[in-house]
C-alpha positions in Angstrom: 5.1 57.3 -18.9 4.5 54.1 -16.7 3.2 52.2 -19.9 6.4 52.3 -21.7 7.9 49.5 -19.8 8.0 46.0 -21.5 6.5 42.9 -20.4 9.8 41.4 -19.2 10.3 44.3 -17.0 6.8 43.4 -15.3 7.6 39.6 -14.6 8.9 39.1 -11.3 12.5 37.3 -11.5 11.5 33.9 -9.8 8.9 33.6 -12.7 11.3 34.6 -15.5 13.8 31.7 -14.2 12.2 28.6 -13.5 14.9 26.1 -13.8 17.2 27.9 -11.6 15.0 28.2 -8.3 15.6 24.2 -7.3 13.1 21.5 -6.7 9.4 22.1 -6.6 8.5 21.6 -2.8 5.3 19.7 -3.7 7.5 17.4 -5.6 9.9 16.8 -2.5 6.8 16.0 -0.2 5.5 13.6 -3.1 8.8 12.0 -3.7 9.2 11.6 0.3 5.6 10.0 1.0 6.2 7.8 -2.1 9.4 6.6 -0.7 7.9 5.8 2.8 5.1 4.0 1.0 7.2 2.1 -1.2 9.4 1.1 1.7 6.6 0.1 3.9 5.4 -2.2 0.8 8.5 -3.8 0.2 9.1 -4.3 4.0 5.7 -6.0 4.2 6.4 -8.3 1.6 9.9 -9.3 2.9 8.5 -10.1 6.4 5.5 -12.1 4.7 7.8 -14.2 2.5 9.9 -14.8 5.7 7.2 -15.8 7.8 6.1 -18.2 5.2 9.3 -20.1 5.1 9.9 -20.1 8.8 6.8 -20.2 10.8 5.1 -23.7 10.7 1.8 -24.1 9.2 -1.1 -23.1 11.5 -3.3 -25.9 12.9 -6.8 -25.9 12.3 -9.3 -25.7 15.0 -10.9 -29.3 15.8 -14.4 -29.7 14.5 -17.0 -30.7 17.1 -18.7 -33.9 16.6 -21.7 -32.1 16.2 -20.9 -30.2 13.2 -19.2 -33.0 11.5 -22.9 -35.1 12.1 -24.5 -31.9 10.4 -22.0 -31.8 7.7 -22.3 -35.7 6.9 -26.2 -35.2 6.8 -26.0 -32.5 4.3 -23.7 -34.6 2.2 -26.2 -37.5 2.5 -23.9 -39.9 4.3 -25.4 -41.4 7.4 -23.1 -41.0 10.5 -21.4 -44.1 12.0 -23.7 -45.9 14.5 -27.1 -44.8 13.4 
């Protein structure tokens, strides 16, 4: 009779020994992508700190006289020469 087999005989051998089949492929992909992401972020941080130390500070754009007048009028200070 076919019903006389035990449950252990019906289970495929790959499911029976989970620990001996190696790493899960999904885990490997996750670790590789995580490694790339971590490397990218650390590299960006290192470059940012290096640039902060070595590059001179950026020059601000000169403000036009018209804008300066408007700013002073907003603050309530009259522009010189008026």
